[in-house]
N, C-alpha and C positions, 0 to 999 in steps of 0.2 A: 750606288744612289744616283739617280738621274739629276741632271743639271736643274731641271724644273722643280723637283721636290727639294733639292738643297736650297734653292732661291726662296722657296716659300716658308722654309723654317727660319730664315734670316730676317728678323724684324728689328728695326731700330727701337730704342727705348721710347721715342715719341710715338711710334706706331703701335708698339705694344700697349702704352697708356691708352691710347684712343680705343684700342679693342677692349681693354678692361672697363673703360668708362661705358661703352655701349653694352658690354655684358651686364653691368650693374643695373641697366635700365631695362632689361629684357621683360620683367613683369609688367612695366608700364606700357612698353611697346605692344606687347600681347593684348593687354587689355584694350588698347586703342585699336588694334587690328580688329578686334571682334565687333567694334562698332561701325565699321566700314560696310558700305552697301554695294560697292562695286570694285572692279580692278583697279581703277584710277585711284580710289581712296586708299587702297591697300598699298599701291606702289608708293603713293606719297608718304605713307607712314614708314615705308622700308627705306626711304631715300638715304637716311644717314649710313645705313648699312651697305646699300648699293654703291655709295660714293667712296667706300673703302677700296684699297687695292686688292687684287685677288689673294694675295698671301694673307692680308688682314681678314677678309672674308672667310677663307678656309679656317683660319685659327679660331675665329669667332664661332663658326659652325660646330667645329670639334669640341669646343668649350660648352656650347649649348647641349650637345649630346651627352654631356656628363652631369647635367643639372637635375635630372630625374624630377622634373616638375611639368605639369600639364601646360603651363604657359610656355616653357621651352618648346614643347611639342607643336603648340599652335603656331609659334614664330617660325619653326622650321618648315611647317607646311606652307606658310606664306612665302618663305624664301624659295622653296622648291618650285612654287608656282610662278613667282614674279621676278626672280633673280636673272638679270640678263646674262650673267657669266655661266656657261655650261658647266664648268668644273664646280662652281659654287652650288649649282643646283644638284649636281651628283653628291657632293658632300652633305648637303642638306638631307637627301634621302638616306644616306648612310647613317647620319645621326638619328634620323627618325627611327630606323630599324633598331638601332641601339637602344633607344627609349622603349620601343615596343618589347624588346627582351626583358625589360624591367617592369612590364605590365603598365606602361605609361602611355596613353593613346591621346591623340589630338581630338578635340571636341569641335574646333572651329573648321568649316569648309570653305574653301577660296570660291570667290565669285567665278562664274564660267565664262566671263567675257573674253579672256584670252587664255586659251590652254597653254600649260607649261610646255616647253620644248621637249624635255624628258618628263614623261608623266609617272608620278609616284602613286603607289597603291595606298590611298589614305583609308583609314579605318572606316569600316561601314557602321551606321548606327545599329545598335543592338536590336535583334527582333527575336520574338519568342519562338523557340525551337520545340520543346516538348516538356512535359511534366509528368510526374509519377507520385502516386500516393499509396501507402499500405492500405490494404482493405481490412483495416482492424478497428473501425470507428465504434464497434460495439464494445471495446476494451477501454473507451474513454481516451484513447491516445492514438495519433497517426504520424507517421513521418512523411513530410511533404517535400518533393524535390522539383525545383522549377529551373529550367534551362533557357538561356538566351544564346543564340550564335551571333558573333561580331568579329571585327578585325579584317584584315585583308581577306578578300574572297570568303569571308564568313568562315575561316578555318579555326577560330577560337570560340570557346564556350564559357560563358559565366553562369555559375550555378548558385542558387539560393536554397539553402536546405533548412528545414525547420522540424523541430519535434514539438508537436501540439498536443496539449493535454486540456481536456474539456471539463474536468471536475473542479479542480481548485487552483490550478497552476497556470493555465493558459499557455504561453509560449515558454517552453522550457529551454530549448537550445536553438541557436541560429548559427549558421556558417556560410561565408561567402568564399567562392573560390573561381579562379580562372584558369582554364587549362586548354589544351588541345582537344579537338573534337573526338579523336581516338581515345584519349585518356578519359574523357566524359562518358563515352560509351562503355569503356572498360568498368568504370565505376558503377554504372547502372547494372551491369552483368554481375559484378561482385555483390552488390547489394541483393539482387534477386537470389544469388546462391546462398547468401547468408540468412536471408529471410525465407528458408525453405517452407516453413508452416504458415506464413503469412503472404498472401498474394500482393505483388506490386503491380498496380494497374495505372494505365495511362490517365491523365487528367488535363483539361483545359486549363488556360490561365484563369479563366472566370471561375471554374470550379475551385482551383487553388485559392483564389482571392476569397471565396466564400469561406472556405475552412480557416483561412487566417483571420478574416474578419470575425468569425465566431470565437476563436482563441482569444482575440484582442478584446472581444466583449466580456470575456471571463476577468480580464484585468480590470475592466470598468467596474463589473459587479462586485468583485471581491476586493476592489481597492488595492490592487497589487501593483508594484513598480514593474515597468518592463525590463527585462534582462539587458545587462550592459552591451552585449553583442547586437541586440536589437537596436538599442539606442545609437551605437556607434554606426550602424548602417541604415538608420531610419530614412535619411533622404533618398538613398537608392531603392530601398523597399517601397517607399511611397511612389516614387516615379515609375518603377518597372512593374509593381503589382497593383498597389491600391488605386493609382489614378491612371492606369493604362487604359487607352481608348480602344485598342484592338485586343481584346481578351478572349475572343471566340465565344462559343455557345456554352451555357451552363445547363447540362441535361438534368439537374436535379438529383444526380447520383448520391446515394447516402454513403458509399464506401463502407458499408457493413458487410461482414463476411456472408456470402450468399448461402453457404452450406450449413448453417447453424440448425441444429435440432429443435424442436418446439420448446423443450425444456430450457435449452440455452437462451433462446430469445426472451422467454418470460423472465428468467433470473437476471438476465442483463437489464431488462426494464425495471425491476425492482431495485437493482444495484444502482442504476443511473438515477432513479427517482430519489433514492435517499442520499446520493452523493452530489446531486445537483447538476447533472448532466441532462438538462431538460430537452436540448435538441436531439439527443439520442432517443429519449422516451417517445418524442413524437415520431421520429424515423421508424421505430419499431411497431407503430400502429397501422392497421390495415387501411386501405382506401376507403373501406366501409365501416370503419370503427365507429361505434356508438358514442364513444367519448369526446369526439373531436368538436362537435356542435358548431361546425363551420369555421373554427378557429383557424387562422394561419399559423405557420410554424413560429413566426416571430411573436405572434400574440400569445400563443401557448407557452413560449419560453418566458416571456415577460410575466405572465400571471404566476407561473410556477416559481420563478425566482423571487417575486414579490411575496409569495406565501413562504418560501424557504428562509427569507430574511427574518420572519417571525417565528416560524416553527423549528427552525434549526435541526432538521432531521440529522440524526447520528447513530453510528454503531448499529448497523442493521445485522440481524441474526435470522438464520433459517432453522426452522424446526422440521419441516419435511417437505418433500415434493413428491407427488404421485399422479400418474396418468389416470384419469377417470375412464372407466369403461363406456363405450359408446351406447346410448340408449337404443334399445331394440324396437323397431317399428313393428306394428301388428302384421304387416305384409312386407315381405322382403322384395326389394326391387333392384335390378343391377345399377341404377343410377344412385341408389342409396349407398351401395358398397363403394362406388367410385367417389362419392362425396366424402364418405367417412375417412377415405385415406387422405383427403385434403383439408381435414379438420381434426383438431385435437383439443381435448379439455384436460387442463392440468389443475390439480388441488395444490396449493401451496400454503403451508403454515409459516408465518414469518412475523418478526417484530423490529421495531425500530424506536428510538428515543425521539420524542417530539415535545416542544413547548406548546402550552395551549394558546390557540389563536382562533378567532372567528373565521379567518380566511380559509380554515380547512374545510368548511362547508361549501366553499366556492369551487373546489376541485371535483370534477365528475367522477374521478377514479377513487377518491378518498374513502377507504373502508372505515367500518366502526371497530374501534378497539374493543374487544370483549373483556379484556382485563387491562387495567392501567396501574403502573406503580407510581404513586404520587411522588416519590422521592427522585426517582431517576427519570421519570417521564416515559418510560417504555411502554409502548402500546403493542398488544398482541393481536394479529389478524389471521383470519382464514379466508383466502380468496380463491376464485376458480377463473382461471385464464382460459378463454376460448380463442384458439389461434387458427388461422386459415393460411393455406399456401398460395402465395402470389408469385409473380414472375421474380421478384428479388428474394424470395425466401419465405420462411414462416413469419407471419405478422399477427398482432393481437387485434382481434376484432371485438372483444368484449371481455370485461372484467367484472364478475359477479362477486358481491360481498356475502360469502357463505355463512361467515360468523353472525351476521345480522339476520340472515335468512332463518337459521336453525332456532334463534330466539322467538320466532313466530310459531314454532311447532308445538303441539300439545305436550304436556309434562309427560304423559305416558310414553309418547313416542321418543322423547329425549332420554328418559329412563332406559328404555329398550336400547337405544343406541349406546348409552354408557355400559350398559351390561355386555353388549356384544364387543366393544372395544376391550373391556376387562377381561372377558373370557379369552379373547385373542392373546392378550398379554400373558395370561396364565399358561395358555397352550405353548407360547413361545418360550417360556421359562422352563417347561418340561421338555422341550425338544433339544436334541443334540444337533447343533449345525456346524458344519465345516467352514461355512462362508461367514465369518465373524462380521464383515462389514454389512452384508445383506441383512443379518440378524439384528444388528444395532440400528439400522436404518428402519427397519420394520417396527421394532420396539420403540423407537422414538416418535414415529408416526402414530402408533396406536395410543401412546401415553398423551400426546399432543391433542389428538382428536378428543379423547377422553375428557381433558381439561377444557376444551372449547365447549363440549356439551355440558360440562359442570358449570361453566360461565353461564350458559343459557337457563340451566336449572336455578342457578343463584339469582339471576335477574327476575325469573318468574316466581320463585319462592323466597322472597327476601327475608322473611321471618322464620325460616327453617335453617337450623344450625348445622344439620348433618351434611348437606351439600358442600358447605365450606370446609368441614372437617376432613371430608373425603378428598377434596381438591388439594388441601395441605399436604395430605399423604402422597398423592399423585405427583404433585410438583417436586416434593422431596425425593420421590423415586427417580424422577427425571433429573436430579441433580441441579435443580434450577432455584437457587435461594432468591433470586430477583423476583420470580413469579410466586414463590412460597410466601414471601412478605405480603403480597397482595391480599391473600386470603387470610392470613393472621391478622392483618390490619383490620379487615372486615370483621372477623371475630371479636376483636377488641372494641371496635366501634359499636357493634350491634348487640353482643351478647354478654351480660356480666358473669356468666358461668365460667369457672376455671380461669378467672382473669389473671391471678398471679401466675399460673402455669403458662398461659398464653404470653404473658410479659416475658418469661424466661425464654420461651420458644422463639418469640420474635427477636430478643436480644441475641440468641445464639445464631439465628439466621442472618442477622445484620452483621455479626462478627464474621460468619463464613463468607458472606459476600465481600466484606472489606478486605479479606485476605485471599480472595479468589483472582485468577488470572484476569477476570473482568475489570477489576479495580486496581491492579498492580501498577498501571501506568498513569493512574489519575490519583496522586496523593491527596488532594483536597477532597475528592469524593470518599476515598478510604477513611480519612479522618472524620468526615461527616457521619458515616455509618457507625464508626466506633462511638462517636459521641451519642448517636441515637440509642446504641445498645446500652451504653452507661447510664442514660436517662431512664430507659426501660427497667434496668436492674435497680436503680435507685427507687423507682416507683414501686417495684416488687417489694423492696425492703420496706417502703412505707406501709405497704399493705400487711406484711408478715416479716417481722424482724427475725429471720431464721438463719441458721449456720449455712444452709445450701445457697441462699441469695448472697450472702456475703462471700462465699467461696467463689461463686460465679463472677461477682465483681472483682475479686482479687485476681482471678485468672485473666479477666480482661485487662486489669492493670499490668499484670506481668507481661501480656502480650505486647504492651507498649512501653516496656522497661520502666514503668513506675513502680519501682520496687518498694519504696518506703510506704506508698499508699496501699500497695498489695499487702504488705506485712501488717499494716493497721487492720485492714479488712479480715485477714486470716485470724488475728488475735481476737477480734470481735466474734468470728464464726466459732472459735474455741470456747467463748464465753457463753455460747447458746446451748450447752449440753448436746454437742452432736453425736450422731450415731457412730459406731466404730468405723464404719466405711468413710463417713465424712471426716472423722478426725484422722484417718489415714491420708486422706487427700490433703488435709491442712498440714500435717507433717511433711508429706512429700513436697509441697509447694514451698514451705519454709526451707526445706532442704535445698531446693532449686535456687531460691534467693541467696542462701548462704554460698552456693557454688559461684553464683555471679559475683559476690564480694570476695571470692578466693578464700573463704573460710572453710576449707575442706573437712577439717575434723568436725566442725559443728553441723555441716551438711550431712556427713556420714551418720552422726547421732540422730538426726531427724529422719533419714532414710530408714535406718535400722528400726526406729520406733514405728514408722509407717508399715514396715513389713510385719511387725508384731501384730499390728492392728488388722491388717488386711494382706495375707501373703499373696493374694491374686491380683493386686493392684497393678494395673499396667505400667511396665517400664521401671518398677521398683527395683528389681533384682539387678537389671543393667546399671541403674544409678548407684547401687552399693558397690558393685564391681568397678565402676569407674572411678568412684571416690577412693577405693582401696588402691587401684593402680596410680592415682595421682600421689598417693602417700607412699608409694614404693612397696606396698603389700602384694606382689605380684601373685604369690600362691593363692591368696585369699581372693584376689581379683578373678583368677582363673576359675576358682570354685563357684563365685557368683555369677560369672558369665556363663557357666555350664548350667546353673540353675535357670538362668534367664532363658537359655536356648530351649530348655524343656517347656517353658511356659509360652514363649514367643518365637518359634523357629523362623518367622518371616522378618524379624527384626535385622536388618543387614549391619547394623552397629556392632552387634554381638560378634558376628564373624569377623569383622574388621579388626576388632580389639583382640580377639583370639589369635588371629593370624600374625598380628604384630608382635604379640607376647612370644609365640613360638619361633618366629623368625629372628627375634632379638636373642633368643636362646640357641640359635642355630639348629633348632629342631624343625628342619624344613620339610620332612616327610609328614610330621603331624600338622604343619601348617597347609601342606597340600591336602591332607585328608579333610581339614576343616573347610578350606576353600571349595573343595569338590562337593561337599555336603551343601554349603551355601548356595551354590549355583543350582544344585538339584532342587532344593527348597524354593529357591527364588530365581528361577530361569529368565525372568524379564529384567534382572538388576544388571545394568551396564556396570556398575561399581564393582559388584562381586566378580564379574567376569574378567574385569580388568586386574582386580587383586590376584585372581587365579592365574592369569596370564603372567603376572609378575613373579609369582611363586615358582611357576613351572619353568620360567626363563632363568632363574636363579639355580634351579636343579640341572639345568642344561638340557631341558626337554623343549628345545627351540620350535620345532614344527608344531607341537600341540599348543605351546604358548601362543604362537602366531594365530592358530585357529581361535583360541579363546579371545585374543585381543580384537580379532576381526569381528567376533560376535558382539563384543562390548561397543565396538564402532558402529555396527549395524543399529544397536539399541539407542545409543546416544554418543555421537562423535564429539559433541561439545563439552561433555563432562570433563572436569578438570583432571581427575585421576586417570581417565582414558587417555587424554593427551599426554600426561606425565609418563605413564607406562609406554606409550609410543616413543617418546624422547629417550626413555631408558633403552629400549631396543636399538634405536639408532645410534646411541652413544656406544653400545657394546660392539657394534659393527665396525666402528672406527678404531677400536683398540686393537 
């Protein structure tokens, strides 16, 4: 150890106390330093430190290097600039570098009246370096990365990263990071590699600011709080982005993927329109679009958000998308062919739920709903999108309301169109197609178009019941209970014929909708439609106190676990002199209620009585077999299950029960035979493939078992029994 260093470490108690007193004042000294305007003022503030001995100054400077606070950094900059002692200035520089290692940088710059004897590299103020954004605006979401270079010789980079969503969430994620310039460049490279299918393109600070401001406007519109990460960094974001004076040029780039097909552009427009991303809908319009009416982007967004606040668009569904063949001109010209390649017409059948509002009439693109469900608010539309290819890709030039147009056609022409669509459906039904997806798309398109033409016929012939009856059948064939209700409701409102039957039909349709995937995530809506069905059945009973109406009401109550009310309705039905078939249904339903109450013997009696009345009643032999199995009558249960198989070979419950019986008896070969027959009869059943795999595994046929399990996983990997069998396989490997 040198004599000098040894001397510096030896402070008296009084000297040490003096250093500690000044150290406790460094926040105040730094704040005062920042108010000085010249070197003389700064030196005056530093005088208590300059007056210390060299050893005291070195000790104080080292202590400041451990404080990890911006005030310490600012005070060290001042001492490096104005301390007369050379070693003190060097120590100030070393302490500054220590703080820089902890990402603490001075903000104060010393006046340049007198340069420091030993110059320190003071951190430069941040300046915008580069920005990137994913070219994914059409998806309603982009990643925005903005970088500023800073520090000594601009070797450091501070990044602000955002995940922006423009439908309903606004700013989803925010991160702030300071790294070296090389690490920042590596991060950009890594992100580009990870986003292989999404281009990452450069943007200016002005363009990044525009995207951020649009995301912030979502928070204002939706009345959403800003995320915690944004709030924590709000002063920095405000200074570096929102209030930046040198932000560069905003080119107006939309950051929409440029290589979208015409169909993608149109569908993204419809999706954004229903989800509230009206900036995107504007960006997808062509420069010559007839819908704009000289509206600016901000005006378009404001108008549509005001409408959406009242209309509350939700739950969009597509019926069909089809490219319309180009109209043939009388004389072919080369320019015509060239223009056709840069223009496309798409027919789109779609629907969305809307609340009634007069503001719908103010939107130039708003089509007419040819059918409207009064309960859900769903409107069905048929639109034609005309798209043109511009420098940024396919854009929408015009949207034509085809649903409204066809209602102006002559009745005979509409009827001819219906005939053509239905003949096409019949032809499809007769054809054998290997391309199931194409077949289903064509079928959906034909049925949907037929319904739109029926809507036109219903509007033109309001007193004719036959178009409504036909529309009910087509909507049911389409598997669309929500639209079926529209036509049944009109039948009930307009025509007294078959009123009781139509009440039963609409009740059944409402129950079907209540238990459909459409309503499964909306318990209030499900209950509303069950209540509507109950009211319709009560009305049917008032018209005709029949056993059938009571049976239907009882079945509704059973679906809601209202067993006592169901039993009451069944007893009422039994008192109405029911037919043998209706009485069989009554007995089977009473048996089901008894099973719920765990009165298996009573249930078996009801099931047996039902089988005597109607041996072909669906599910009756399985129910008898199941009751016998619960009572321990395994031989009888097997007999009933075998009879059930003859009647309903597609009922997978029967195979499951028989396999279990034979496996419990260690009759594995018979269980294998039944499982094999089950998958032959039901090749799309993941449940049976998993059971078959389990049986094969127990027989030691591991390879075949693995193949069957893989088939089950391809069909439905989330099914509980599929996952259970997979765990069985893994457990056996560990043994």
